[in-house]
Steps between C-alpha positions, in 0.01 A plus 500: 500500500874434438431440135328834465792674671745340258290600201485858603860584437498314165191692401642840593830418311294410198314835510823692546669315219217556247467862608877562438470343151213726406640818667830448323345545157272788610760743630468747214692831537340809346720664242278748312140613552334741258263395215670165536629315805834325462596254773798264524597177674771237484436152350726198471493354148636162388811532301712180512549191724751684714377854517185711472460865422356755727298749293335832575143472372241763459125545532349772283150621588310747271313723735321691224175425301702520180716258314863626539850438376781511760859572381801500723876437501688287742820606658709244701803504727730205554725509807400872534622584147233630253488288187493677161166389375525718181726231335201267481221753537214280371555252777446781762215692334166338579139550385192327642134562413230477765128494462284700738559383860713210377764350725799326340730305728839403353652164583779277375297328228217727371498710189627806686808340654730734309384770742669308793845606605773251597614548869712200597586135464383266779666167561236233505642281776633760738270791415809723502440811303758651265369860465597703200228771477544765772236756373247549226288799383215535254551830328332706230157358599238623256131400482287570194130433437439276204 
């Protein structure tokens, strides 16, 4: 009986730990919802032995029956100051093609990683976050049927 009582807290802790791991990666925030749904989340990406990068990643869902092309521009603010993205416009103008009902999830390593936005450096040992990005917007969103 005592063994079972000791195992119960360990079992409950394991369930809570696994649940927190999975829920952390599934907390998508809705950004846009028309012919396409755009959601965002934060992800820690390996960068070096001393620091990692926190990135804003996106999930694009084509809600239509047609193949579409999504175009948008990214605007960013560092320390509450809007960055002039026109100096390097190609870096901030994005295009992505989606098949009917296709879902594309951006991450640190896949072919769409250039759609991610740098948010902060995170110290690997202390997990202290050095935030740079204070705001972002996706503007001039256009959707065209292919």
